[in-house]
N, C-alpha and C positions, 0 to 999 in steps of 0.2 A: 759377558754381560750382566756382571752386579748382582748379588743375591735384594739387591732392595731400587734394583731400579727399574720400574716396568717398562718403559722404554724407549727410548732409543738411536735414535737421527742418526747418521752420518752421511756428513758432506751430497743434502739433500740438494739438490736447485728442480726447478719447474720453470718451461717455459709453454708457453701452448702450442695447443697441435700442428699451427701452421701456423712455425714458427722455427720448428726446430733445426729448420737450418743456419739459421741465423743468427745475430751478432751473444753475448753476453749477456749483451744490456736489457733485450727482451724477456731477460728473465724473469715470473713469478716470482719463483724464488730461487733464491744466493745462496747453496753450500752452506747448510740450515743446521749446526751438527747442537742439540735441544738433545735432556735427560730426561727425566717424568719420575720419581723414584712415591713408594704405594704413599699414602694420604695424604698427597705433598699438594695443594692451593697454586696452579700460577692464571694470573693475568695473561690474555693477551690482549695489551693495545700494537692501535695504530690509527692511524689514520685511517677515510674507506684507501679504498687501491696497493694496499700499503701489505697485504699477503696474509692476511687473518686467515679469512674463510678459510682460500688455497688451500691456508698447514693445517689447520682441526679437519680439513675432507678428505686431508690425506692421511691424517694419523685413522681416518675414519674407517682407511676404504674405495671409499672416494678415485677414482679418475683424472684430477682438475686437468692434463696436461702430458705433457714430455717431461718422464719426472726414472730421472738421474742417481747414484745412494742409496743406501740403505734405512729402513727400518728394524731393525731386533725387539721383536715385542716377549718380554718374560725371557727364560733360563727355556724354554718352553717348549717356545716358537720364533724363529728367526726364519727369514724372507727379506727376498726383495720388496718392492715396494706395490701395498696389498691388503697390507691387515687390516683385518675388516674390523668399528670396532661400531658403536651404538652413538652420536647422536644426537640431543635434541635444535631446533633453529627458531629462528622467530614466529615462523607457525605452521609451526606439533601437528594445525591439523591436517595441510598437507598430505602428511606420509598417516595418517590414519585411518587404518584402515576399517574397523568394525564399527558395530553400530551404539555400544557399548563402553566402559573402561576398560570394564570387566573379558569383553568379544577384544575388544583391540589385543591388547592383554594377551589370550587365546592363544588368539592369532601367532601373535612375533615371537608367544615361546613353542607352538605348534616348527614355527616355519623354522625353526635355529634346533627344532631335534628329541627337545626335555622331552623327556618321559611320560607318557601320558598318566600313567597317576601323580607326574609330580602336577604335577600345567596348575590347577584349581590350586593347590596353597599355593610353590612360588605363588602366585598372578594374586592373591590373598593376601597373600604378606608383602611386595610389593606395592600397595593400593591403602593396608596403613601403612605405613611409611613415608608414604605420601601425603597421609589424610584422604585418602581420594573414598578408601571404604563404603562409605553414606554412601556414595554418588557412583556403585562399581555399576547398576541399570539404569542409569541417568542417559538420554539419548545424546549420542555426543553431542550434535546441532541446540541442547541446547548449558550448553556445555560456556562458561567465564571463556574467560582468554587465559588467564592467571588457572586457575583447572584445569583446560588442557595440558597446559607446561607439565601440570601435573602430573598425569597422566602418561609424558610420553620422555614424564622421567623415571617414573615405576612404571613404566614400561625396557631401557634402559640395567634397572636395580634388577625388575625379573628377572634378565635372564644371565643374572652377579655378576654383570660387567663389572668391571675396578676401576675402572674407567668414567666418567661425568666426562661427555666436552659437550660444550654450549657456546655457541653460537649467538652473542648477541640476544637472551631467552627471556633479555627483562627489554626487549623494547620498543613490547608492540605491549604493552601495560601501562595501566595504571600504574597511582605513586603506589597504592596500600598491593596489586594483587603483586608488582613488585618487591616491596621486600615483604612478601608472603612466601617467593617465592626462594630472591634466595637465602632465604633461609633459613627454608630447610634442606635443601646446598648445603648447606651452611652448614647443615648438621648429619646433613650422611660426608661429610667430606668428615666429620669428627671422630665417626667411626669408626674411617679409613680408607674409603673413598677417594683412590685419583679428584683429579679435575681442572683440568680445559677451562678457562673464564673465558670469552672475550667478552670485553665489554668500552663503553664508549664510556659509561660512568662513573666516574672513579674517584665518586665515596661512597662508589659498592668494594675499592678499597679496602683491607682492612691491615693489624702492621700485625707482620709476615711473610707473608705477604712475598711470590715472588709474582712481582715480574715482569712479563722480556716484554721487549716495544718492539717492530717490528718501524722500518722505516726500504720506501724505495726493492718490498723486499728479502731485508739482512736486517740482522739483527742487530742492534743495535744498542739495546740494553738487558739485558738479563741480571735481578738482583733485585736485595729485604726491596717494600714498597713502600718506605724507609728511605731508603738508598736511591728511589720514583724521584722523589720535591729536598734533594740533597742540595743546597748551594751553592758550599762548601769546598768544595772538592775543588782542586786546584786557580783558587779563587776567582770561580766561571763567579759572572752577576746568574745563570740562568741554572737553574732546574733541568736534569732531560723531561722534563712535564714540559717545559714554557720551551726545547728549545724543539719539541716535536709537533707543537701551537693548540698544548694543550688549556684550557685552563684549572689549574690549583682547583680542589674544596676547598670550603668554605675554613673549615676546622686548619687549614696547612694554612692558607692564608695570614690566618689570626693567628698562627707562633710564629712568624714569618715575619708580622710587623711585632709583636710579642718584641722577636731576637732583634729588632731593629731598634728596642728599646733598653734590653740592655736584660731582658729578662730570659734569662736559656731555662729550658724545662729538661730534664732528662726525657733522652728518646726525641723523639718525634709518634703520635701524639695521632690517627688518624682516624679517630669517632668523640660528637661532643661530650661524650661519658669520655675517653679517655681524656680527651683535651680538662675539661673540667676535679678528675682525678686526679695527674701531670701540675695542679696550675696549686691547688690546694695545696698536698702534698713536695712544696719547696720549701 
């Protein structure tokens, strides 16, 4: 396994337990080949039932069905499907066991075999990085949805996970909290932590993100976010985004309209700020 690869999936197929002996059409995931590099941001996209959550849970070490193929985790951990990595779900309180954020992190660190003399420091550092230190002793039941997500992220950081697995972490949050959680994870990604981010909110994509799109359990697109919206390939009238049934963000639709008017921009801006800069620099 290459040193810059954090994990590699090779020929991974997953079928429901009850359908293990049936034909391949029932597979939840089909012959997945996927490498994730250190510090990479991967947006995992697909309609409901496409296999996104199954893939993420598989990487996290949960048994989601009868799996075949291999998951190789870095240069020192190579195993059949079953390596565990922390995962942040839509409703993080389901996995929280402590009465306060600090207690929750301490319990997680104890369960992961961290030496007692290191637990307090690692827990506090993780709470600082997610902006939750001031809430360390606040009862979990009084935290907002966004704060609970930040505690869940802090738990991943506390055990020094090199990757964050995020299963639609902003789906249940109000817009302000969603933006805050997204920005925190972006900052962690810039510090070198790899992120696999499941989302149906395409306005969360950024220039240079790697997009992996699933349809019926198969990877149908694996490339830069800009290519996900590209309408020029092979004379096709629609982008991969549109063919999968998604509505492109307003910024992308604006770029498409400008192109129809003969206004060509350098690259494909994905945020309002990037669009304004691209238009201004023409």
